[in-house]
Each structure stands twice: as structure tokens, then as C-alpha cells.
C-alpha positions, 0 to 999 in steps of 0.5 A: 846594690848602692846607687851610683852618684858619679860615673867616669867615662874614659876613651883613648885616642891613638892619635892624641900624642906620641903614646895617644891620649885619654879623654875622661868625663866625670858625670855628676848624677847626685843632687848636689853641685860638685866643687873643690874636689879631687879625682883619683883613678887607677890605671896601668897606663901611667902618666909620666908628663904632667904638663901633657894633661888638659883642663885639669891639674895633675896632683900626684902619682904613685905607681898606678894611682893617679890624682887630679884636680879640676881647673880653679873655680870649676863646679859640676852641677847635678846632671852635668859633667867635667871633661879633661884629657891625659896625654904624656903616657908611658906607653900606648893603650892597646886593649880595653883594660888599659884604661881606668880600673877604678876611681873615687872622689875626695870631696871638699869636706875630705870625704871619699866617695866611690865613682863607677868606671865604664869600659875604655872606648877606642876613638879614631879607629874601629873597635872590633869585638874579640874573635872566636879563640876556640874551634869546635874541634874533633875527636878520633877517640870519644874520651873526655880526658885532659891532659891526654894520656901517654898511651891509650888503646881503649875501645868505647862502650855503647853505654856507661856504668852509673857509678864505679865501686871498689871491690877488695880495696884497702883502707888507703884505697878507699880513702883515695876514692873518697878524696876524688869523690869529694874533689869531683863533687866540689868541681861539679856540684850538680853532677852525679857522683862518679864513684860509690863506696857501696856496690851497685847493681847499675855500677861497675867494679873497680879493683886495685893492683900495685906494681912497684915497677911503675913510677910514683906518678904513673898508673895503668887502667885496664877496662873490661865489661864487668870491671876496671882495674887500676894499677899503681905504685904510689899515692899520686899515681893512684889519685891520677888514675882515679881522676882519669876515671872520674873525667871519663865517666863524668864526660860520658854522662854529661855529654852523652853520645859525644863522649863515652866510657871504655868497655875494653883496652888499656890506658898506660899513663905517666907525666912528661915533666916532674914540675907541673905548676900554676902560680897565683899572685894574691898581692895585687888582688886578694883571693879568699881561702875558698877561692884558693882551695878551688883553684888547687882543686882545678890543678888536681883535676888537670894533674898539675902538682905545684901551686906556686903561691906569690904571697908578697909584692909591692901592693901587699904582704899577705902572709901572717908573720907572728914576729912582724904583725905590721906586715899584715896590718899596715902592709895590706891595707890600701885606701885613700887615707891608708899608708898604702894608696889604692891600686888597680881596682881599689876605690874609696873604701879601704881594702885589705886581706891576708892569710892567717897561719891557720889559713895557711895550714888549712890550704897546705893540708888541702893541697897535700891531700890532692898531691899538690905541693904548695911552694910559697913565694916572698918576693925579695929584694925588689917588689917590697913597697908594702914591706918597707912602709910596714917596716921603715927601719929596713931603709937607709934613712940617708937615701933619698926617698925616690932615688930610683923607681921600679918598672911598675913605678914604685919608688925605692921598693927594694930591701937594702942589702946593706941594712943589717936589720934586713937579714934579721927580718928574713931569718925570722920570716924564714923560721916561720915559713918552714914551719908552715910549708913542707915544700922543699923549695921556698921561692924568693922572687929576685925579679925586676930590681931596678938598675940603679937601686941602692946606688944613692944609699950611703950604706950600700956604697960603703958595703960595695967598698968593703966587699969589693962589689964593682958591678953595681945594683946586680952585684949587690943583689947577688951578695944579698941572694947568696946570704938568703940562699945560706939561710934557706940551706941552714933550714933544709930548704932549696932556693927557687926564684925568677930568672934574674936571680942569676944576675950579677954573679947569681947564686950557687946553682946546686939546689937552685931552681930558676923560672925563665919568664922573660923569654924562652931563650933565657931558660937555655942560658940558665941551663948553660949556667948550671941551674935547674929550670922551669919554663914559664915564658910570658909569651906563652904561659902568662895567663894575664896576657891578651888572647887576641889583638882586638881592642875589646880583648882584655889583658896585658900585652907587654909579652905580645898576644897569646891565643890559646892555640899558641899556648897549647902549641908552645914547646918548653924544650924548644931549642934546648940542646940534648945535653941540657935537657936534664936541666929542664924540670918542667913548666908552669902557668903564671896568673898575675892579678893586675887585670883580674878585677872579677871572677868573669875576667879570671875565667875568661883569661885563665881558661882554656889556657890553664888546661892547655899548659896542663896538657903540655906538662903531661902529654908527650909532644907527639900526642898533642892535638889542638883539635882534640883539646878544643873538643874536650876543654869546654868540660873544664871546671872554672873558678 
């Protein structure tokens, strides 16, 4: 561990202006006097009024990147500090993660040096610790199952087998057992294996039966004193049945007495929804291949079947495209002297990271073996600051460089529908993507294009005149996305996107799946317009949202407070009219990574809410039980 020579303390006073005020104190812990320096910090609570900063000079901001200089002539001797204030904020800080996430100094020599950042403290009010979010729970049936099955009529035994072993299994069935053995061992490395391919006198036989009348994802387990029978029709149902057995046996073993293994009876099971997804944003923070694969393992454990991989955004383009190597050189490297400035956790050292096409094939194969479909997302036309820095020819050179700003504060970050090269670029990107991802869907984003985008572009104005587009930004977006949909159709793929894809006239609803994220009502409106819908509202299913109102609770708060009990209780069908129920294809968790600067933060925010969404995706509404869920979910594997 390298020694810390500089530390930035920060606190927030809610009474320091319309949106409160930060106080920053930089401590010099080195043995040299600081002078002629600049301080950079990253924060989601952004400065919009430079004049409201005190005892400092506000130099520049790019999205969440903030740079300050000290007052003229200021020097900070060893052991001393410099304090300055920052008001004129775009919103109030509400939680401990709303302050500085990272910092560094640029010395008078031009050298960049790291600065440690302390937690954001609350001034002028009591900073209460977060409450307990999960009750002890209770069990009517002592079985460690999540998600809870559709039908269960089983009697717990007084003991449990050491292992389950196959009897008379086919080669495919043996391979499926082996897959679940490997899955369980990866998730619970120190626990005893639940299956064994060789018979054991301390074990119990597992036999298989095929029933074509069952749905592909359905299964039935029949328990007896000397054997368990798994009935299935498809590979997914067989895997889910084996996973259920693994959960039952592992739970009975690691919490002996609380959970037990069935001695008789049946479990008849099938999912509530066909789309049971989890999204991961790898643009804001980069996740190594091993972490991505472990998350997919966790999805498989909870019988989630979609991994929605958000591969590009303003902060970085993470997908290797052979035709445009700049995307994963210039388009991923963030640092003080790089084309992409540090954002949200980055400091003095440049950071990068992308997935090679071999990485992609590895991850897609890993997911496929677990019956998880990888749906890739490249976010267009908005959220493309990194793309446009890597490929500046995609811009209209006559457009002012900051004629509009995204909600996250990025200037001119949307691909211009009037630039012909944009479509050549996307054709080549999609050509490579369809070779890498077998999914029927490619997700194209379509969200958060700033109203006013492109309206200062002479090329876009000309396009609007030629095409008779009268509804501004969103008419241009619809024009653009219709072309994108045609590209995907020509490649045998369907379009998926966020709910804003419907704006400005949208795209044809046939073979289009949209995700309702802004609020639940949006999903109903999309269904009325004819779109297939996946419900993923921020108010329930965004796993970066705070779980309590306490200041010390980490996370975002734009969608309100989302405790695990609320996530569990939320019903995606909501007020969907009966005639629109068929348009609701499923539900999805979303993991946006602005706040996930550590594995600890990831696990604290994602769990137990991810298993809660998995249960909502699988278990019939009438069988959901928060107290039962709370009793079982501590067994959940984590990243």
C-alpha cells in the first residue's frame, strides 16, 4: 500500500445556499510545501454557478469532473491545510455518496499525484446510521429456495443425503449435472459439493424423466426416501430443477436445523415471466471478465435468464470493434492528460479497460452453458461522448462544441442523424456484433437525448427541411432509430431499447422490445402503443438507488428511496389492463455503476434486492412472502 501524502475531507451543509454547500479541506501530509497547484475532484453533485465558490478559483467542469485552483499566492506547508467552499450546486446532496468520489492534485511541475478522499460528512443536522433493512423473517416450510417455486407440496426430512448422484442418466443429463456442480462450487467454494457423478452409499439417487407436455423452462421434482426424480422437457427446465436441488441440499447442510431437505412430496415449477433480466453498466466502472462471469453465475443461481450488458456510454466504449480500434484505445482511457477526463472514482492514474472479442466469446459461451442469454447494448444516439472523442469525424464541424448538454452534463454527446458517416459506422459495428452475440435482440439505448440536441447543427437543420421533420430533436431521433431498426432487421435481429425510443414518432412496434425505466406508468403507455415491454422502473428495480433516507446510506436518490421490502413487493403488472397483459414480457434489475467504486458497495446495494427481483420474475404473485424471503436470502452468493 502506497503512503497517502494528501487527503481531502469534505462535508455538506444543507443550509449553505439554495442547494446547500460543500466545504472541502485539503491536508498536506507530505514533507514539501504545496504551491501553484490545482485540485481535481469527481462528484455527481455538480457545480453550475462558479461564482458561488469561496476561497478558490473554479477552473472548469466536464460532467462530474471539477477542477479548482487556490487563491493567488496560497501555499500549504507540511501539516497544514487549505479550506474552500462550493455552493451553486445543481441539486442538494442527500447521502454520503453525493460528495467527492476521487481526487488528485496537479503540481506546479505538471505532475499528477493522488489524493485520498474521506467520507462526506453532514453538517447542521444529525447524521443517523442506516436502519436495518432486512427482518429476521420466518419460515412456514424449512426449504432454502429462491426464487420460491410455483407449486410445492413436500415434507421435510429429518436428515439429508451427503450427495445426490445420477442413476441411469444420459450423456446430456450427466453434462447438465456437471455444469451445476461447477456452478455451485464457484459460488460456494468452501461448501461440500451437492452432486456426485459416482454413486455413494451416503447419497440419494437422482433419476430423470422427460415429459414433452412441460414448458421448456418448467420442471417437476418428486421426492422419496431412496431417490429424487427430475422431470423436464428442455435443457433450461432440467438446469432449473438441478439448481433447485442444489439450493435445497446446500441450505440444509450449511444451516442444519433451520433448513431441511424433502423426504417426500413434489415441487412443480415454472417461471412467471419469460424475460427475467439483470443489466450491468460497465462503462462508468470497468468489471474484469471474472467478475462478469461471476455475476452471470449468480443470475443462473436465481434462475434469471437475461444478462443485459451495457457496453458503451459517455464514460467509455468497452466493446472491441475491429473496424474502429480507436473506440477501445482513445475511447476507454480516462486520465488527467487523456482525451477522456477522469470521472467518478478516477484519479491521477489513467484507467482503461475493454472486452476483446475473445473475451466476449468466452462470456457469451459461459452464459449460454447456464441458459443465460447475453443481450448487448451500445447506447445510441445519446450517451456517446467517448465515441465522438474517439471518432471526431462523426460530428458536424459547423456545430458549436457545447450547443447542448446532457442531463449528466456532457456537451454535444449524441451521434448526429445528419452525418452520413454515422450510418456507415453503425453498419460496421452491427456486422461485428451479430457475429459475437447470438441473441435475437440488440439493445440500442435510445435514452436521455437532451431536448435541443442537433438543433444548432447546420447539417441537421438541412436534414429536417429535406425530410419534413417538424418536431425537433425527437423527430430527428425517430428518423435515426428507424434507420437503425432497418439495419438490425437486415441482420436478422430485433431492436430493444429504453422507453424513449418511442419519442418523436418512435419506431415500428413489431419486433421491438422497450424497457420502461422512468416510472411504471410509462410501461402501460408503451403497451398501448403496441410495444412489447419489460418493466424496470427506477423506483423499484434500479439497484443503485439508496435503500433508506438516512444520510449515511449510499446510493443515488433521483428515483426516491428503494428499500428491499419495496423492491420485493413491487408488482410489474401493476395497473396493466387485462387486454395489455400479453405485452408485458418480463422484468429486469438494472445495475448502474456510478456509485459502485468497490466490491463492498456493489454487494451492499445489489443484495438482497437482486434476489428479490428474481423472485418477482419467477414466483406467482399469490405465493410471494416477504418474511419467508428475508429468512432465506442471507444464503445468497455475492460478487
